ZAMARGU-4260 file (C-alpha; in steps of 0.2 Angstrom, whole numbers, plus 5000, padded with zeros to 4 digits):
<rodrens>
0) 5441/5442/5559 | 5450/5459/5563 | 5443/5474/5557 | 5451/5486/5544 | 5452/5502/5557
5) 5462/5489/5569 | 5474/5485/5554 | 5476/5503/5548 | 5481/5507/5567 | 5493/5493/5568
10) 5503/5497/5551 | 5502/5515/5553 | 5510/5513/5571 | 5523/5501/5563 | 5526/5510/5549
15) 5528/5528/5559 | 5544/5521/5568 | 5554/5518/5551 | 5567/5529/5549 | 5570/5539/5533
20) 5586/5529/5530 | 5575/5511/5532 | 5561/5517/5521 | 5574/5521/5506 | 5583/5505/5509
25) 5566/5494/5510 | 5561/5505/5493 | 5575/5500/5485 | 5572/5482/5489 | 5554/5483/5481
30) 5560/5493/5465 | 5573/5479/5461 | 5560/5464/5466 | 5549/5474/5451 | 5562/5473/5440
35) 5559/5453/5440 | 5541/5454/5436 | 5535/5454/5418 | 5527/5470/5417 | 5538/5480/5409
40) 5532/5480/5390 | 5517/5491/5392 | 5517/5510/5388 | 5507/5517/5403 | 5511/5516/5422
45) 5502/5523/5436 | 5511/5528/5451 | 5507/5535/5467 | 5519/5550/5472 | 5525/5547/5490
50) 5517/5555/5505 | 5531/5556/5516 | 5523/5561/5532 | 5514/5544/5531 | 5531/5535/5528
55) 5526/5526/5513 | 5536/5516/5500 | 5547/5528/5492 | 5542/5530/5473 | 5557/5539/5467
60) 5565/5523/5462 | 5551/5515/5451 | 5549/5532/5443 | 5569/5532/5438 | 5566/5515/5432
65) 5550/5520/5421 | 5560/5535/5415 | 5575/5524/5409 | 5564/5513/5401 | 5557/5528/5393
70) 5538/5523/5398 | 5522/5535/5400 | 5522/5540/5418 | 5506/5544/5424 | 5501/5552/5442
75) 5486/5559/5451 | 5477/5573/5458 | 5465/5569/5471 | 5446/5576/5470 | 5440/5574/5488
80) 5423/5579/5485 | 5420/5566/5473 | 5434/5553/5480 | 5441/5551/5462 | 5459/5553/5455
85) 5461/5564/5439 | 5476/5558/5430 | 5490/5566/5421 | 5506/5563/5411 | 5521/5567/5421
90) 5533/5577/5410 | 5549/5588/5412 | 5536/5602/5414 | 5524/5595/5426 | 5523/5606/5442
95) 5521/5596/5458 | 5513/5604/5474 | 5509/5597/5491 | 5490/5598/5494 | 5482/5600/5510
100) 5482/5582/5514 | 5502/5581/5512 | 5499/5572/5496 | 5510/5577/5480 | 5500/5581/5466
105) 5502/5589/5448 | 5495/5605/5447 | 5492/5606/5428 | 5497/5594/5413 | 5489/5582/5399
110) 5476/5573/5407 | 5476/5554/5403 | 5461/5543/5402 | 5461/5529/5414 | 5457/5517/5401
115) 5474/5519/5394 | 5483/5514/5411 | 5492/5497/5409 | 5502/5495/5427 | 5495/5504/5443
120) 5508/5504/5457 | 5495/5506/5474 | 5500/5512/5490 | 5493/5502/5504 | 5494/5498/5523
125) 5491/5480/5523 | 5486/5465/5512 | 5480/5447/5514 | 5481/5430/5504 | 5468/5434/5492
130) 5475/5451/5487 | 5463/5462/5496 | 5471/5478/5501 | 5468/5491/5515 | 5473/5509/5510
135) 5468/5523/5520 | 5449/5520/5519 | 5441/5534/5507 | 5441/5522/5491 | 5450/5533/5480
140) 5460/5519/5471 | 5445/5507/5472 | 5436/5519/5462 | 5450/5523/5451 | 5452/5505/5447
145) 5434/5502/5443 | 5437/5514/5429 | 5452/5506/5422 | 5452/5492/5409 | 5451/5473/5415
150) 5468/5469/5410 | 5474/5483/5419 | 5488/5475/5431 | 5487/5480/5450 | 5503/5480/5459
155) 5504/5484/5478 | 5519/5491/5488 | 5520/5485/5505 | 5536/5486/5518 | 5528/5471/5527
160) 5523/5454/5523 | 5505/5447/5520 | 5493/5449/5533 | 5486/5432/5542 | 5471/5438/5549
165) 5456/5439/5538 | 5448/5456/5536 | 5431/5461/5530 | 5429/5466/5510 | 5417/5476/5502
170) 5410/5473/5485 | 5417/5489/5481 | 5435/5483/5485 | 5446/5480/5469 | 5460/5465/5474
175) 5477/5468/5468 | 5486/5456/5456 | 5503/5456/5464 | 5510/5464/5480 | 5528/5468/5483
180) 5538/5469/5498 | 5556/5469/5501 | 5556/5451/5504 | 5545/5443/5491 | 5534/5445/5477
185) 5515/5440/5481 | 5505/5433/5465 | 5485/5434/5467 | 5483/5433/5448 | 5476/5416/5441
</rodrens>
């Protein structure tokens, strides 16, 4: 069994070599694959704003899809003391500012209760065959998902395919229902 730390290091290194053009191309592939999922009849969609310095999936393409479908888009502000996410409706009036950790966040806005969120798009570094994900290790998303309604659809976004090696999972880790890569949609929901 490989450690989460080893996998974080491995996938951060692989991602660091991706050019911006490659990131955009792969992100468009992911967005196009998302269009084939049966998830578009909901109301509130939570999307992470891309941390460019970490070479994350570019979610601008997903934001455009949601905007075009006239959906309510929810974005987060991180509280590093409590390791929780406060969620806000993204509107034309929302001001976005990059925080000290290079995370784009809303400065203000209309707060949205987690129980309203229907679909969550999650950043991740790696995932396994059971839908367990490895993020950056701070637990923000596990804390957030634990406070969402049980039927909230959890969709990981990854440039890479499933990690074949097993890694340890904590009781507090919340698995994803789908993971969308440029090549494939992995389904974990029973």
